[in-house]
C-alpha positions as CSV (number, residue, x, y, z in Angstrom):
1,M,24.6,-45.8,56.0
2,Y,25.3,-48.3,56.2
3,K,28.4,-50.0,59.1
4,R,31.0,-53.6,58.7
5,I,29.0,-57.0,60.6
6,A,31.1,-59.3,61.1
7,I,34.1,-60.3,58.4
8,G,35.6,-63.4,59.6
9,F,33.9,-66.2,58.6
10,V,35.4,-65.4,55.3
11,A,39.0,-66.0,56.6
12,L,38.9,-69.3,58.2
13,L,36.7,-70.4,54.8
14,A,39.8,-70.0,52.9
15,L,42.5,-71.3,55.0
16,T,39.6,-74.0,54.3
17,L,39.6,-74.1,51.4
18,A,44.1,-74.1,51.0
19,G,44.1,-78.3,51.3
20,V,41.1,-79.0,49.1
21,D,41.6,-80.4,45.4
22,T,40.9,-77.9,43.1
23,Q,40.4,-80.0,40.4
24,A,37.1,-81.1,42.0
25,G,34.8,-77.7,40.7
26,G,36.9,-77.0,37.7
27,G,39.4,-74.3,39.8
28,K,39.8,-72.3,42.3
29,P,37.1,-70.1,43.6
30,E,38.9,-67.0,43.3
31,D,40.2,-67.4,39.7
32,V,36.2,-68.1,38.5
33,F,34.8,-65.5,40.5
34,K,38.1,-63.4,40.2
35,G,37.2,-59.6,40.0
36,R,33.6,-59.8,41.5
37,I,31.9,-59.6,44.4
38,I,29.4,-62.5,44.9
39,I,26.4,-61.7,47.2
40,T,24.6,-64.3,48.8
41,K,21.1,-65.2,49.7
42,K,22.3,-65.5,53.0
43,R,25.4,-67.0,54.9
44,L,27.2,-69.6,53.5
45,P,28.6,-73.1,55.8
46,L,32.4,-71.8,57.2
47,K,33.5,-75.4,55.7
48,F,33.4,-77.2,52.1
49,S,34.3,-80.9,50.9
50,S,35.6,-79.3,47.7
51,S,37.0,-76.1,46.5
52,G,34.6,-77.4,43.5
53,A,31.2,-77.4,46.6
54,F,32.6,-74.0,46.9
55,V,31.6,-72.6,44.3
56,S,28.2,-74.9,43.4
57,A,27.4,-73.2,47.2
58,L,28.0,-70.0,45.5
59,Q,26.0,-70.0,42.3
60,S,23.0,-71.8,43.4
61,G,23.6,-69.0,46.6
62,K,24.2,-66.2,44.9
63,T,21.7,-63.1,44.5
64,D,21.4,-59.3,43.2
65,K,17.9,-58.9,44.3
66,I,18.1,-58.0,48.2
67,W,15.1,-57.4,49.9
68,P,14.8,-56.2,53.3
69,T,15.4,-57.1,56.6
70,S,13.8,-54.3,58.2
71,E,11.2,-51.8,56.3
72,D,9.1,-49.4,58.6
73,G,6.8,-46.7,56.0
74,A,8.9,-44.9,53.2
75,D,11.5,-43.3,56.0
76,K,12.6,-46.3,57.9
77,G,14.5,-49.4,56.7
78,T,17.7,-51.6,56.6
79,W,19.4,-54.4,54.1
80,D,21.7,-56.8,55.1
81,L,24.2,-58.6,52.5
82,E,26.7,-61.5,53.0
83,Y,29.2,-60.4,49.8
84,I,32.2,-62.7,48.9
85,A,35.0,-60.4,46.9
86,F,37.5,-62.4,44.9
87,F,40.5,-60.6,43.5
88,E,42.2,-62.0,40.3
89,H,45.5,-60.7,42.1
90,P,47.0,-61.3,45.7
91,L,46.3,-57.9,48.5
92,N,48.8,-56.3,48.3
93,D,47.7,-54.2,51.9
94,S,45.7,-54.9,55.0
95,E,43.0,-52.9,54.1
96,I,41.0,-52.0,51.2
97,Q,38.3,-49.9,50.5
98,V,33.9,-51.1,50.0
99,K,32.3,-48.5,47.3
100,F,28.4,-48.0,46.6
101,Y,27.3,-46.3,43.8
102,D,23.2,-45.6,42.6
103,I,23.4,-46.7,39.6
104,T,20.2,-46.9,38.6
105,S,20.4,-43.2,36.3
106,G,23.7,-42.5,35.6
107,K,26.2,-43.9,38.7
108,K,26.3,-41.4,41.8
109,Y,28.4,-42.3,44.7
110,V,26.4,-43.1,48.1
111,A,28.7,-44.9,50.6
112,G,32.5,-46.1,51.2
113,D,34.7,-47.3,54.5
114,P,37.8,-48.4,54.9
115,Q,38.0,-52.5,55.6
116,Y,40.6,-54.4,57.3
117,T,41.3,-57.5,55.7
118,R,43.2,-60.9,58.1
119,E,46.6,-60.9,56.1
120,K,48.0,-59.6,53.5
121,G,48.4,-61.5,49.5
122,S,44.6,-62.8,50.6
123,R,42.9,-63.2,47.0
124,I,39.1,-63.2,48.6
125,F,37.3,-60.8,51.0
126,G,34.6,-61.8,52.4
127,S,32.1,-59.6,55.3
128,S,28.2,-58.9,55.9
129,I,27.1,-55.1,55.6
130,Q,23.9,-53.6,56.4
131,L,22.2,-50.4,54.7
132,S,20.2,-48.3,55.3
133,K,17.7,-45.7,54.3
134,P,17.6,-42.8,54.0
135,E,21.6,-43.0,52.7
136,F,19.8,-46.2,50.4
137,D,16.7,-46.9,49.0
138,V,14.5,-49.1,47.4
139,R,13.9,-49.8,43.9
140,R,17.4,-48.6,43.2
141,H,20.0,-49.8,40.9
142,Y,23.6,-50.7,43.4
143,M,27.1,-51.0,42.0
144,M,29.0,-52.6,45.3
145,T,32.9,-51.7,44.9
146,V,35.7,-53.4,46.8
147,E,39.0,-50.8,46.3
148,S,42.5,-51.2,46.3
149,R,45.1,-48.4,46.2
150,G,42.1,-46.9,44.3
151,R,42.1,-50.0,41.6
152,V,39.2,-51.5,41.5
153,M,39.6,-55.2,42.3
154,A,35.5,-56.5,42.2
155,T,32.3,-55.7,41.3
156,T,28.6,-56.7,41.5
157,S,25.1,-54.4,40.3
158,F,21.8,-55.4,42.8
159,W,18.7,-54.3,43.3
160,L,17.2,-52.6,46.2
161,L,13.8,-54.5,47.2
162,G,11.1,-53.5,49.5
163,K,7.6,-52.0,49.7
164,G,9.3,-48.2,49.6
165,A,6.3,-44.7,49.9
166,A,3.3,-45.3,49.7
167,Y,1.0,-43.4,46.7
168,S,-2.5,-44.2,46.0
169,G,-2.7,-42.0,42.7
170,K,-5.2,-40.4,43.6
171,V,-4.3,-36.4,43.6
172,E,-6.4,-33.5,45.0
173,F,-6.7,-29.7,43.9
174,S,-7.6,-26.8,45.5
175,D,-10.8,-24.8,44.2
176,S,-7.8,-22.3,42.8
177,D,-5.7,-25.1,41.4
178,A,-8.7,-26.3,39.3
179,K,-9.3,-23.5,38.0
180,G,-6.3,-22.8,36.3
181,H,-4.7,-19.4,38.6
C-alpha cells in the first residue's frame, strides 16, 4: 500500500524558477532531467537562486537506495519517497498515474494510483509517497513510472532497503525427517 503525502511544494518551485536565468546551470531542469524521476534523500527547498542551483541540488540529493522510515520486524515497514518527475513535453492533462513495478526478477506490477497536477502544461511534478509492507518489501528493486493517458512520461528505479526477516541459518530436522522418510 502507498499513499500520497504532499504535492504542493514542486508547483511553488516551478513558479519560483519560471523567471530564473537558465544560463547559470546549462539549461532548464526540465530539459536536463526530461523523462526521469529523481528521488531525493530529503525534501528540497522551495526556492533556488538559479536553474543551475536547482540542477546541482538534484544531482547531489538524488538517491536510488531508500531506507525505511519505520520498520517493525518482517511484517511492518514503511518507506517515504520524495520525488520530482520531469517530462519531455508539457502535460496535456491534469491527471497522471504513478505506478510501481517489482523488477527484481522480471517485471511485476505492484501498485498504482492517480494523482492530480495543479495545472495543465506543466513539465515538472513532485510529491511525497509512503510505501509500505506487504506490497513493498526490503531488498527488492522497483521501477516507478509516471504516465499520462497510458504513455510513460518519466521513469526511475530504486532499491528498498532495511532489515527484513531475520533468519538464524540453523535448520532443525525431526527424527523422521533425518531418517529420510
